[in-house]
N, C-alpha and C positions, 0 to 999 in steps of 0.2 A: 398458353404451354403448348410446347410440341415435344413430339419424341424425340430422343438425341441421335444423331446423326450414325448413320449405320446399323440403328435398333428399329429403324422404323417397321412397322407390320403392315405387310401389304393388305389393303382394304380394310384396315380400321387405323388409318393415319391421324383421325381425329380423337381417338383414346389416348388418354395419359396413362401413365405407369405407377404403381404404387411401391414405393420404396422399401425395401425389408430391412435397410440399414442407412443409417444417416451420412449423409454426404458433406464432408468437410467446406465450411462456408455456409450453409445453410442456418437460419437463425434457430431450427431444432435442434443443432448438431451438438450446441455445448449442452443442452438439458440431457439429451439421448447420451452423450458421452458421460455425464455424471451420474446417471442413472445405472451405468455400465459398471463405471468406477464403485460405487456405494455397494453394489450387489457383489464384487469380487472382494472388495475389503470385509464385509460381513463373513465371506466365504472363510476368509483366514482369520477372524477372530475380531474384527475391529467395528466398533461404532463411530458413527459421525459425532462431530461437535456441534452442539445446541447453537453455538454462536458463531461459528464458521464453517461455511459447507466444504472448505478444502482441508481441514483438520479431523484426523481420525484418531480414535484412541482405543488401545487395547489393554486391560485390566487383567493381570494374570491372578490365579487363585492364590499365590502366596503373597499378593501386594506390589508385584514389580508391574510398572506401567511403561507401555511404549507408545510413543506419539508418532504418527505420520502426517507429514505435510506435503500436501500434494497442489501442483499449480501447472496446469495444462500438462506438458510432458516433462516437467521437472518434479521430482518425489526427494523427500529427506526422511529418514526413519532415527528416532534417537529415544534413549531410556535409558534407566539406572543398571540394566543387566544387558551387558555385551552379546552373550551368548543368544540371549532371547530376541536383541536386535537382529543379529545375525541370520537368525532362524525365521522371523516374520519378512525379513527382506527377501531370502531365499524364496520363500512361499509367494511373494508379491511378483519376483522375478518367473515364477512359472505360470505365471497369468498373464503378466504382460511383458513383451518384447523389450528389455531396456538393460543397461550395463550398470554393474556395481562400480562406482569410482572411489570406493574408500571413504576415508573420513572427511566430513562435510569442512570445507573450506572457501567454499562459494556458493551462494544461491542467489539469483535474480538479480546478479549484479552488486550485491552485498559480500564483502569479504569477512569472514569469520575466523577467529583464531581464539586458542583456549590458553591459558595459564594459569594451572593449579587451579583454583575453583573459581577462577574469571574467564567471562565469555566477553570477547571484543568485537565490535561490528564497526565497519567503515565502508564510506562509499568512493572512497578516493581514486580508485582506476576510472571509475563511471564519471567522478565528476572533472578528472583531467580531459576525458575524452570532449566532455560538454565544454570547458573551456578552449579546449584546441578548435573545436568546432565554429566558435562565435570569435575567433580570434583574440581572446583574453586572457593567454596563458601567462603573460608576462606583464598583466595590468597593475595599475597603481592598489594597494591594497586597502578597503575599506574596512572599519573596525567595527561596524554596524552592519543588520541587513537593511537597514534604512535608515535616514537621519530622523531623529527625533520629531524635528519641525515640518519633515514633509507630509503634507496631506494629500492626495491624489484629488482631482478633480476630473468630473466626467469628461469626454471628448464629443463637443456637439457637432462638429463641422464634419464634412465628408471624411470616410477613411482615408489614411496618407500612408498606413503601414498594415502590410499583410504578414504577418507571420506573425535537512537534520531536523528534528524540531525547532531549532532557533530561527527558521526562514519560514516557520508556516505561517506567521501572519504576515510577512512581507510579500510572500508569494499571492496568498488568497486576496490581498489588498488591490495588487496589481492585475490580478486574473479577472477581477470584475469588471476591467474595462478591456477585458481582449476583444469584444464583440467590435468596438470602433476605439481602438487604441490610437495614441497618436506618437510624436517623437518623444516627446518629453517622457512619455510611460516606458518606450523603450530603453532612453538614456538610464533611469531609475531600475529598469530590469538588469541593465548591465552593472548598476551599481552594487546589485544582489550578486552577481557573478564576481566583483571585484572582493565583496565579502567572502564569497566561497573560494577565492584564489588564495586568501589569508587563512583560511581555517582548514586547508585539505589534510590536514594530520589529527583531525578531530575525530575522536572516536566514542563509542557508546560501550562503556564498561558494565556488565553485570557481575557483581561481586558476590560468589555464594557465602563468602565468609561472613556477611552481613546480617543473614536469617532475616533479614526484612523484608515482610509481605506486601501488598499491594497497596500503595498510597496515592492518594486523588488530590487534585489541587483544580480549582476552578475559579475564574474571574469574570468580569464582564467591564466593557467600556462602553457607558452610556451615550447613546447618540453620538457616537465617534463618526458614522458618515455623513458628512454634510450634504451629500448629494440627495440622500432620502431619510435622514434621521435616523436610521437604524443603529443598533447598538452592537457590540461585537462580543460574542461568545467565545472565552479562551478555556481550554482545560488540558490537563496532562495526566498520565499513571505511568507512576515509579515500580520499580519491581526488582528488588537487589540493587536499589541505589541509581537505576538508570530507566529512562523512559521507554515505554512499550507502547502506549498509545497518545495521541494528542489530536488537538483540533481547534483550529481559528476559523472562525466564518461569520457572516452576518446575521443577525436574528432574524426570523422568519415575520415578525410583526413590530411595530414600534412600540418600544416600552416607555410607557409614561412617567415613569420614576426610576431612580438608580435601585431602587429596591426590587422594582418589578424585573429589571434587566437581570440582576444578581438571581434571581430565583429561576429566570427562564435559563441562564448558564449552568446552574446548578442541576436543573431537570436534565437537561442535556449530560451533564457529567455521570447524573447517575444513571441513566438509562446507558450509558455505555457501561458503567460498573457493573449493571446487572447482566 
């Protein structure tokens, strides 16, 4: 380690400096930032969610609830009392230098629209950029994320290629071969893009009129991976008739029966529910 240029202390060049603040880019910077954020959120009456470090909740004495969602330098405040939401936003802006952009209509590439008691989410704008980047804007449309009959096989020769809940299984299936992918894998990755090109207008609709709570579904595919005999765990959660959490991945150990594979899938699903 060396002292920064222009900050060298004559006669003490071999010494290093103790940082009083985190510098952007250091491994410790993210934790230091989060601790500062947590302290400031508690100052204005919020407590962090135990299930997500970026979610903060304020519960008023009259029962009103305000939820703050913070991701790096993006923040969103929502609740059932508009006056209280504005009050908490103002308090937050008194601590952090930021701008109030009004009603939320976009967050991290997700377009957000409200219609009555429905909340509609989509990523059409982001998807359009991805398809354009890979030259697949006018690709022939595919009706499924991957063909039912396709089973990817590991690529054992030298690497020859560098570089919605509905596509979770297909993406995870192909990403297993990203360390040594083949041209065949790349072609099927483009197949997923063809499916996305035909489903750009798909949205997630949360309908508050249904009054439906959290509903979980889990499933497994026993020894689905022909490369290592691992089974596949899959689950998704619905709230107000739309998905809020989903997963598709290979199980960590080989299940010796379909029943064991199902239990392992249910375990992952229950852990996420908790």
